[in-house]
VMD Tcl script that draws the C-alpha trace (Angstrom):
set ca {
  {-10.56 0.50 12.14}
  {-10.52 -3.04 10.62}
  {-12.49 -3.27 7.32}
  {-13.85 -6.75 6.51}
  {-15.60 -7.10 3.08}
  {-17.98 -9.80 1.78}
  {-19.72 -10.35 -1.53}
  {-23.38 -9.92 -1.39}
  {-25.68 -12.48 -3.12}
  {-28.83 -10.57 -4.00}
  {-32.04 -11.22 -5.57}
  {-33.16 -8.60 -8.52}
  {-35.85 -7.34 -6.10}
  {-33.17 -6.85 -3.40}
  {-30.76 -5.13 -5.85}
  {-33.49 -2.73 -6.93}
  {-34.12 -1.98 -2.67}
  {-30.32 -1.49 -2.33}
  {-30.34 0.82 -5.26}
  {-33.16 2.85 -3.61}
  {-31.42 2.79 -0.24}
  {-28.30 4.27 -1.80}
  {-30.40 7.04 -3.81}
  {-32.18 7.95 -0.69}
  {-28.85 8.38 1.33}
  {-27.52 10.61 -1.69}
  {-30.80 12.77 -1.28}
  {-30.31 13.46 2.34}
  {-26.82 14.29 1.92}
  {-27.68 16.56 -0.86}
  {-30.62 18.49 0.80}
  {-28.52 18.72 3.94}
  {-25.84 20.25 2.08}
  {-28.38 22.69 0.21}
  {-29.71 23.72 3.67}
  {-26.18 24.57 5.19}
  {-25.23 26.59 1.78}
  {-28.71 28.58 1.95}
  {-28.04 29.28 5.82}
  {-24.53 30.42 6.68}
  {-23.32 30.20 9.90}
  {-25.59 27.30 11.26}
  {-24.00 24.41 13.15}
  {-24.35 20.46 13.25}
  {-27.49 20.67 15.48}
  {-29.40 22.52 12.95}
  {-28.25 19.98 10.31}
  {-29.32 17.10 12.31}
  {-32.74 18.85 12.91}
  {-33.24 19.47 9.40}
  {-32.55 15.65 8.84}
  {-35.42 14.72 11.15}
  {-37.69 17.37 9.23}
  {-36.72 15.45 6.02}
  {-37.81 12.37 7.67}
  {-41.27 13.82 8.59}
  {-41.75 15.13 5.19}
  {-40.75 12.39 3.00}
  {-42.02 8.82 3.48}
  {-38.97 7.37 1.28}
  {-36.64 8.96 3.79}
  {-38.43 7.74 6.78}
  {-38.22 4.19 5.32}
  {-34.56 4.29 5.64}
  {-33.02 3.68 8.95}
  {-32.58 6.90 10.94}
  {-29.20 6.08 11.54}
  {-28.25 5.53 7.99}
  {-29.67 9.13 7.46}
  {-27.57 10.51 10.24}
  {-24.61 8.78 8.45}
  {-25.27 10.99 5.43}
  {-25.31 14.00 7.65}
  {-22.24 13.15 8.95}
  {-20.52 12.87 5.35}
  {-21.55 16.50 5.02}
  {-20.21 17.57 8.44}
  {-16.90 15.96 7.72}
  {-16.95 17.74 4.29}
  {-17.57 21.07 5.89}
  {-14.87 20.65 8.55}
  {-12.43 19.79 5.90}
  {-13.09 22.54 4.09}
  {-12.75 25.23 6.92}
  {-9.54 23.36 8.04}
  {-8.08 23.85 4.74}
  {-9.17 27.61 4.65}
  {-7.37 28.05 8.04}
  {-4.27 26.21 7.13}
  {-4.07 28.31 3.95}
  {-3.94 25.49 1.66}
  {-2.84 26.42 -1.71}
  {-5.11 25.93 -4.66}
  {-8.82 24.96 -4.06}
  {-9.98 24.57 -0.56}
  {-12.28 21.59 -1.35}
  {-15.76 23.38 -0.84}
  {-18.32 20.58 -0.39}
  {-20.00 19.51 -3.58}
  {-23.44 17.82 -4.35}
  {-23.27 14.15 -5.21}
  {-24.28 13.07 -8.68}
  {-23.25 9.61 -8.38}
  {-23.22 7.61 -5.09}
  {-22.76 3.94 -4.74}
  {-22.86 3.14 -1.15}
  {-25.10 3.47 1.99}
  {-23.90 3.31 5.56}
  {-25.73 1.83 8.61}
  {-24.43 2.31 12.13}
  {-25.22 -0.17 15.00}
  {-28.88 -0.37 14.23}
  {-31.08 -1.54 11.27}
  {-29.35 -4.76 10.62}
  {-28.72 -7.98 12.37}
  {-26.29 -10.84 11.99}
  {-27.24 -14.53 11.65}
  {-26.13 -16.75 14.38}
  {-23.60 -18.40 11.85}
  {-22.32 -14.83 10.65}
  {-23.27 -16.03 7.14}
  {-26.33 -14.02 6.59}
  {-27.03 -10.27 7.46}
  {-30.74 -9.15 7.69}
  {-31.57 -5.48 7.19}
  {-34.51 -4.41 9.08}
  {-35.56 -1.01 8.00}
  {-38.49 -0.50 5.49}
  {-36.67 -0.54 2.33}
  {-37.03 -4.20 1.57}
  {-33.54 -5.45 1.34}
  {-34.18 -8.16 3.75}
  {-31.81 -11.21 4.28}
  {-28.58 -11.17 2.38}
  {-25.99 -13.81 2.00}
  {-22.26 -13.07 2.63}
  {-19.51 -14.83 0.55}
  {-16.19 -14.31 1.91}
  {-13.25 -15.72 4.02}
  {-13.36 -13.14 6.84}
  {-14.22 -14.90 10.10}
  {-16.70 -12.58 12.21}
  {-16.47 -14.88 15.07}
  {-13.46 -13.27 16.35}
  {-15.09 -10.04 17.27}
  {-17.80 -8.96 19.61}
  {-20.83 -7.91 17.57}
  {-20.68 -4.56 19.64}
  {-17.31 -3.63 18.04}
  {-19.10 -3.49 14.62}
  {-19.59 0.38 14.46}
  {-20.33 0.46 10.82}
  {-22.04 -1.92 7.92}
  {-21.81 -0.45 4.40}
  {-23.39 -1.80 1.23}
  {-21.28 -0.89 -1.87}
  {-22.21 -1.01 -5.47}
  {-19.39 -1.94 -7.86}
  {-19.23 -2.81 -11.50}
  {-19.02 -6.58 -10.79}
  {-21.81 -6.68 -8.06}
  {-22.62 -5.60 -4.50}
  {-20.45 -5.91 -1.51}
  {-21.06 -5.58 2.46}
  {-18.37 -3.94 4.52}
  {-18.15 -4.30 8.54}
  {-15.92 -1.66 10.10}
  {-14.86 -3.25 13.09}
  {-13.31 -0.84 16.12}
  {-10.42 -3.09 17.03}
  {-6.59 -2.47 17.61}
  {-4.66 -4.88 15.94}
  {-0.92 -4.07 16.30}
  {1.75 -6.86 15.63}
  {4.87 -5.92 17.16}
  {8.23 -7.37 15.27}
  {11.79 -7.69 16.24}
  {14.11 -4.73 15.29}
  {16.09 -5.47 12.22}
  {18.33 -2.49 12.76}
  {18.01 -1.57 9.01}
  {16.87 1.71 7.61}
  {15.87 2.40 3.97}
  {15.18 5.17 1.62}
  {12.88 4.86 -1.40}
  {12.95 6.83 -4.39}
  {9.92 6.35 -6.53}
  {9.96 6.57 -10.44}
  {8.39 5.80 -13.60}
  {11.15 3.59 -15.16}
  {11.31 1.46 -11.82}
  {8.50 1.57 -9.46}
  {11.22 2.41 -6.68}
  {14.69 2.23 -6.03}
  {16.04 1.86 -2.37}
  {19.14 3.31 -0.79}
  {20.93 -0.20 -1.32}
  {20.67 -0.15 -5.03}
  {17.64 -2.75 -5.22}
  {15.05 -1.88 -7.86}
  {11.31 -2.95 -8.07}
  {9.86 -3.08 -11.64}
  {7.02 -0.96 -12.52}
  {4.01 -3.40 -13.50}
  {2.43 -0.42 -15.55}
  {-1.04 -2.37 -15.18}
  {-2.89 0.11 -17.22}
  {-0.62 0.32 -20.13}
  {-0.83 -3.59 -20.24}
  {-4.84 -3.35 -20.24}
  {-5.09 -0.08 -22.25}
  {-5.92 -1.91 -25.47}
  {-8.87 -3.72 -23.63}
  {-10.09 -0.30 -22.18}
  {-10.12 1.42 -25.21}
  {-11.98 -1.26 -26.98}
  {-14.82 -0.93 -24.23}
  {-14.73 2.59 -24.46}
  {-15.26 2.64 -27.99}
  {-18.19 0.20 -27.62}
  {-19.85 2.57 -25.10}
  {-19.50 5.56 -27.54}
  {-20.96 3.30 -30.34}
  {-23.96 2.60 -28.41}
  {-24.24 6.25 -27.48}
  {-24.74 7.31 -30.93}
  {-27.14 4.30 -31.74}
  {-28.20 2.21 -34.71}
  {-31.38 1.70 -36.47}
  {-32.96 -0.11 -33.30}
  {-35.67 1.01 -30.74}
  {-34.66 3.28 -28.00}
  {-35.13 0.71 -25.29}
  {-32.88 -1.90 -26.86}
  {-30.14 0.85 -27.41}
  {-30.42 1.91 -23.79}
  {-30.02 -1.88 -22.55}
  {-26.98 -2.36 -24.84}
  {-25.43 0.87 -23.55}
  {-25.75 -0.06 -19.98}
  {-24.19 -3.44 -20.78}
  {-21.19 -1.63 -22.49}
  {-20.91 0.54 -19.65}
  {-20.56 -2.20 -17.09}
  {-17.95 -3.97 -19.36}
  {-15.97 -0.73 -19.15}
  {-16.31 -0.45 -15.41}
  {-15.19 -4.01 -14.71}
  {-12.19 -3.42 -16.87}
  {-11.28 -0.29 -14.70}
  {-11.98 -1.88 -11.57}
  {-9.68 -4.99 -12.35}
  {-6.88 -2.42 -13.28}
  {-7.74 -0.72 -9.96}
  {-7.49 -3.97 -7.82}
  {-4.31 -5.05 -9.50}
  {-2.61 -1.63 -8.49}
  {-4.07 -1.90 -4.98}
  {-2.63 -5.36 -4.48}
  {0.75 -4.52 -5.83}
  {1.07 -1.64 -3.63}
  {-0.10 -3.42 -0.59}
  {2.31 -6.32 -1.23}
  {5.25 -4.25 -1.60}
  {4.56 -1.81 1.35}
  {4.09 -4.75 3.62}
  {7.41 -6.36 2.56}
  {9.37 -2.91 3.01}
  {7.86 -2.20 6.37}
  {8.49 -5.71 7.94}
  {12.32 -5.71 6.76}
  {13.19 -2.18 7.98}
  {12.65 -0.52 11.07}
  {12.73 2.93 9.28}
  {11.37 3.70 5.83}
  {11.95 7.13 4.25}
  {10.16 8.41 1.09}
  {9.56 11.58 -0.67}
  {6.68 13.90 0.36}
  {5.46 14.17 -3.22}
  {2.48 16.23 -4.25}
  {0.87 13.87 -7.00}
  {-1.84 16.19 -7.81}
  {0.52 18.76 -8.75}
  {2.86 16.31 -10.74}
  {-0.06 15.00 -12.76}
  {-0.44 18.54 -14.16}
  {2.20 17.61 -16.87}
  {0.31 16.18 -19.42}
  {3.12 14.36 -21.09}
  {3.74 12.33 -17.82}
  {0.04 12.17 -16.13}
  {-0.84 8.90 -17.58}
  {2.33 7.27 -16.40}
  {2.25 8.89 -12.79}
  {-1.44 7.83 -12.42}
  {-0.65 4.45 -13.50}
  {2.26 3.97 -10.92}
  {0.15 4.81 -7.98}
  {2.55 6.56 -5.87}
  {0.12 7.92 -3.42}
  {-1.65 4.59 -3.01}
  {1.91 3.02 -2.29}
  {2.86 5.66 0.47}
  {-0.54 5.18 2.08}
  {0.01 1.54 2.59}
  {3.42 2.28 3.74}
  {1.79 4.45 6.51}
  {-0.77 2.20 7.36}
  {1.52 -0.88 7.96}
  {3.98 1.29 9.75}
  {1.35 1.83 12.39}
  {0.22 -1.59 12.31}
  {3.74 -3.17 12.79}
  {5.12 -0.52 15.02}
  {7.74 0.89 12.37}
  {8.62 4.60 11.76}
  {7.80 6.11 8.47}
  {9.18 9.41 7.52}
  {8.24 11.79 4.49}
  {11.10 14.22 3.63}
  {11.10 17.22 1.39}
  {12.04 15.77 -2.15}
  {13.81 19.15 -3.21}
  {17.22 18.63 -4.81}
  {17.46 14.89 -4.10}
  {18.15 14.01 -7.44}
  {20.68 16.85 -7.83}
  {22.83 16.62 -4.58}
  {25.53 14.23 -4.34}
  {24.89 11.68 -1.84}
  {28.78 11.44 -0.86}
  {29.83 14.95 -0.75}
  {26.68 17.15 -1.05}
  {27.83 18.93 -4.04}
  {25.07 20.14 -6.59}
  {25.21 18.40 -9.67}
  {22.85 19.53 -12.16}
  {21.03 17.21 -14.57}
  {17.94 17.04 -16.68}
  {15.48 14.20 -16.64}
  {16.92 12.36 -19.49}
  {20.40 11.91 -17.55}
  {20.06 8.81 -15.64}
  {23.47 8.51 -14.17}
  {24.89 10.78 -11.33}
  {28.62 11.41 -11.64}
  {30.50 13.64 -9.35}
  {33.88 14.95 -9.20}
  {34.36 13.31 -5.76}
  {34.37 9.99 -7.42}
  {30.75 9.02 -6.80}
  {29.07 7.11 -9.92}
  {25.57 5.97 -9.22}
  {22.29 5.56 -10.92}
  {20.47 8.59 -10.52}
  {17.47 7.06 -8.62}
  {19.89 5.22 -6.25}
  {21.79 8.44 -5.34}
  {18.49 9.96 -4.78}
  {17.31 7.08 -2.42}
  {20.51 7.56 -0.40}
  {19.88 11.31 -0.06}
  {16.51 10.73 1.15}
  {17.49 8.30 3.88}
  {20.27 10.78 4.93}
  {17.61 13.37 5.28}
  {15.66 11.21 7.52}
  {18.40 10.06 9.57}
  {19.72 13.70 10.38}
  {16.21 14.17 12.40}
  {15.88 10.87 13.72}
  {19.64 10.60 15.02}
  {22.50 8.70 14.36}
  {22.44 5.17 13.46}
  {23.37 3.51 16.99}
  {21.15 5.79 18.61}
  {17.84 4.54 16.54}
  {18.84 0.85 16.80}
  {18.84 1.20 20.45}
  {15.66 3.26 21.02}
  {13.53 2.55 17.76}
  {10.03 3.12 19.06}
  {10.39 6.68 19.87}
  {9.67 9.37 17.24}
  {12.43 11.99 17.38}
  {11.54 15.75 17.14}
  {11.45 17.62 13.87}
  {14.34 20.05 13.24}
  {13.84 23.13 11.30}
  {16.87 22.98 8.89}
  {16.71 19.00 8.51}
  {14.76 19.14 5.16}
  {12.11 16.94 6.82}
  {8.45 17.71 5.77}
  {6.63 15.75 8.25}
  {7.33 12.81 10.45}
  {4.43 10.37 10.97}
  {3.51 7.60 13.12}
  {1.45 6.26 10.41}
  {-1.93 7.22 11.40}
  {-4.46 4.57 10.33}
  {-7.34 5.44 7.80}
  {-10.58 3.95 8.33}
  {-11.13 2.57 4.85}
  {-7.96 0.29 4.16}
  {-8.61 -3.52 4.61}
  {-5.95 -6.31 5.11}
}
mol new
graphics top color blue
foreach p $ca { graphics top sphere $p radius 0.5 }
foreach p [lrange $ca 0 end-1] q [lrange $ca 1 end] { graphics top cylinder $p $q radius 0.2 }
display resetview
């Protein structure tokens, strides 16, 4: 699924109409979820019937396109399915019971309720919410795709404005020539990653660099919350402006981190036929309050998702291996050399003297190759994924299934 995003140019009346559509979508979702909680054992047919009842009961729900309401029901259905799947798989910790939405920033239309202009520079929403004709600003060219391939149209609200996303059902693989190279990646905090060849990528630390600005904006929000000797209306407007500035500061950091992860993942995938990395549980790692901020700032999970995404797009193999003892084992002889986090050099009795992260990256690659096969084998038959051996240390081997949301 290819996602193309455009900036929406809206009037104030249109902004209010979009906000009303988003609130209606949230209302439908929460009401359907409450209906499912109060009536245990009901299926998706009952959820859609209840959605029809809501449209008959509330006029503002009926004003929203029927397929947009169905999209809200589908969100509840996916959340319920994910919860039961986690229970069946016996996932450790919380199972992700569906929650009510307090803050919602998007509304999703299917293949009705909107119409593109012939020049594809405007989109008109035809439901009774009053959004009307919206101008699109962006560099994507919708002429390349048949309008029937556009399966979803989303309107998103962010700190810096409104956006329109088009979800196009298109398969866009790009086959590249085999390079005969394989690489293992060890992510870290000192360096963003170290590969099995000893090359390193510096950690940009976007949040750390912008932390002073974020703290200033947060202090302004807190100050407006306490209020001064001014009227309530003035205090409310000033607080809204301060919150918007804080949101823009966080949005800038998020976009910087995303572009950095996307650029690096694309380069790594294009340069190697096989990419191995650790199967890290980031949500468990951030429980360490001393390192949580730095780990979140690095964006390891986002980097992995882009590796898998571009691996699927370019026909490369991406392998996630068990991270256990990758830093302790020697990459040359396999002997366990215990070391603390402060020890940054791996020294073994066999004569191996490497940087700690470099040694870990070589262990990661060796574990992946022990499952995929010998170097000569995967050079000749690179496109076929090998089976997983129980004792290989491989957590899972993926062909990089594409998610719906990544855009490129």
